[in-house]
C-alpha positions as CSV (number, residue, x, y, z in Angstrom):
1,X,20.8,-59.8,0.8
2,X,22.6,-56.5,1.3
3,X,22.5,-55.9,-2.4
4,X,18.7,-56.4,-2.4
5,X,18.1,-54.0,0.5
6,X,20.4,-51.5,-1.1
7,X,18.6,-51.7,-4.4
8,X,15.2,-51.4,-2.7
9,X,16.4,-48.3,-0.7
10,X,17.9,-46.8,-3.9
11,X,14.6,-47.5,-5.8
12,X,12.5,-45.9,-3.0
13,X,14.8,-42.8,-3.0
14,X,14.6,-42.4,-6.8
15,X,10.8,-42.8,-6.8
16,X,10.5,-40.3,-3.9
17,X,12.5,-37.7,-5.8
18,X,10.6,-38.0,-9.0
19,X,9.9,-34.8,-10.9
20,X,6.6,-33.1,-10.2
21,X,4.7,-32.5,-13.4
22,X,3.0,-29.1,-13.8
23,X,0.3,-28.6,-16.3
24,X,1.3,-25.7,-18.5
25,X,-1.3,-23.4,-19.8
26,X,-1.1,-21.2,-22.8
27,X,-1.5,-17.5,-22.2
28,X,-1.2,-15.3,-19.2
29,X,-2.7,-15.8,-15.8
30,X,-2.8,-13.5,-12.8
31,X,-3.5,-14.8,-9.3
32,X,-4.3,-12.2,-6.7
33,X,-5.2,-12.4,-3.0
34,X,-8.3,-10.6,-1.7
35,X,-6.2,-7.8,-0.2
36,X,-4.4,-7.2,-3.5
37,X,-7.8,-7.1,-5.3
38,X,-9.1,-4.6,-2.8
39,X,-6.0,-2.4,-3.2
40,X,-6.3,-2.6,-7.0
41,X,-9.9,-1.3,-6.8
42,X,-9.3,1.5,-4.3
43,X,-6.7,4.2,-3.7
44,X,-5.7,3.2,-0.2
45,X,-2.3,4.9,-0.3
46,X,-3.4,8.3,-1.5
47,X,-5.5,10.4,0.9
48,X,-8.6,12.3,0.0
49,X,-7.7,16.0,0.2
50,X,-10.2,18.7,-0.9
51,X,-8.1,21.5,0.5
52,X,-5.0,21.0,-1.7
53,X,-5.2,23.3,-4.7
54,X,-2.1,21.9,-6.4
55,X,0.7,23.7,-8.2
56,X,-0.2,25.7,-11.3
57,X,-2.1,28.7,-12.6
58,X,-5.4,28.0,-11.0
59,X,-5.5,29.5,-7.5
60,X,-9.2,29.7,-6.8
61,X,-12.3,28.4,-8.5
62,X,-15.9,28.8,-7.6
63,X,-18.2,26.4,-9.4
64,X,-21.8,27.3,-10.0
65,X,-24.4,24.9,-8.6
66,X,-25.8,24.2,-12.0
67,X,-23.8,22.2,-14.6
68,X,-23.3,23.9,-17.9
69,X,-24.4,21.1,-20.2
70,X,-22.9,22.7,-23.4
71,X,-19.5,23.1,-21.6
72,X,-19.7,19.6,-20.2
73,X,-20.5,18.2,-23.7
74,X,-17.3,19.9,-25.1
75,X,-15.4,18.5,-22.1
76,X,-16.7,15.0,-22.8
77,X,-15.6,15.2,-26.4
78,X,-12.2,16.3,-25.3
79,X,-12.1,13.5,-22.7
80,X,-13.0,10.9,-25.3
81,X,-10.4,12.3,-27.7
82,X,-7.3,12.4,-25.4
83,X,-8.0,11.2,-21.8
84,X,-9.4,7.7,-22.5
85,X,-5.9,6.5,-23.5
86,X,-5.1,6.4,-19.8
87,X,-8.3,7.0,-17.8
88,X,-11.7,5.3,-17.7
89,X,-14.7,6.8,-16.1
90,X,-15.4,4.0,-13.6
91,X,-12.3,1.8,-13.5
92,X,-8.6,2.1,-12.8
93,X,-6.4,1.9,-15.9
94,X,-3.0,3.4,-16.5
95,X,-4.4,6.4,-14.4
96,X,-7.1,6.7,-11.8
97,X,-10.8,6.3,-12.6
98,X,-12.4,9.7,-13.1
99,X,-15.8,9.0,-11.5
100,X,-16.0,10.9,-8.2
101,X,-12.7,12.7,-8.7
102,X,-14.2,15.9,-7.4
103,X,-15.1,14.1,-4.2
104,X,-11.4,13.3,-3.7
105,X,-9.7,16.4,-5.1
106,X,-10.4,20.1,-5.3
107,X,-11.5,21.7,-8.6
108,X,-8.3,23.7,-8.6
109,X,-6.2,20.6,-8.1
110,X,-7.9,18.8,-11.0
111,X,-7.4,21.8,-13.3
112,X,-3.8,22.3,-12.2
113,X,-3.1,18.6,-12.9
114,X,-4.5,19.0,-16.4
115,X,-2.7,22.2,-17.1
116,X,0.6,21.6,-15.3
117,X,1.2,17.9,-14.8
118,X,5.0,18.3,-14.9
119,X,5.0,20.8,-12.0
120,X,2.4,18.9,-10.1
121,X,4.4,15.6,-10.3
122,X,7.5,17.5,-9.2
123,X,6.0,19.5,-6.3
124,X,2.6,18.3,-5.2
125,X,2.5,15.5,-2.6
126,X,-0.7,13.9,-3.8
127,X,0.4,13.9,-7.4
128,X,3.7,12.3,-6.3
129,X,1.7,9.6,-4.3
130,X,-0.5,8.9,-7.3
131,X,2.6,8.6,-9.5
132,X,4.0,6.0,-7.2
133,X,0.6,4.2,-6.9
134,X,0.3,4.0,-10.7
135,X,3.8,2.5,-11.3
136,X,5.4,5.8,-12.3
137,X,3.1,6.3,-15.3
138,X,3.4,10.0,-15.7
139,X,0.5,12.2,-16.9
140,X,1.6,13.9,-20.1
141,X,1.0,17.5,-20.7
142,X,-1.7,17.8,-23.4
143,X,-1.0,21.5,-23.8
144,X,-4.7,22.4,-23.2
145,X,-5.9,25.9,-22.6
146,X,-7.6,27.0,-19.4
147,X,-10.9,27.0,-21.2
148,X,-10.4,23.4,-22.4
149,X,-9.4,22.3,-19.0
150,X,-12.5,24.0,-17.5
151,X,-14.7,22.1,-20.0
152,X,-13.1,18.9,-18.9
153,X,-13.7,19.8,-15.3
154,X,-17.4,20.5,-16.1
155,X,-17.7,17.1,-17.7
156,X,-16.0,15.4,-14.7
157,X,-18.7,17.1,-12.5
158,X,-21.3,15.1,-14.4
159,X,-19.8,11.7,-13.5
């Protein structure tokens, strides 16, 4: 009788400790909570700062009310040639979305980031915060002229 009870207890123990089978799926799957999704869509850690002019050659910039469409067109071509590798107009990618950038940063800051990304990432607090937010993906220096960066800025004004 003791043997039967012992065998039944051992059987129940083994059955209770059975391996849980998980269905394996091919490919890659990401599961995010709502707060992670919201954080992925917005830049919660980096403040909006229109007074910060950044670090670089551009100290003061007065933009005309009217957008220069020819200049913006040249800027768009430049954006599509070099910037789209890391930036999209309306979505985060390797770098921030460009739509509304001039509502978050001053024109001087934007141009200094284009012209002097190394110095900005070393010395500017917002550039440092963005670097951290975007997993230390640095903005490479594209060696653009002030005129080319101004064309890019004019295109960004149209977004």
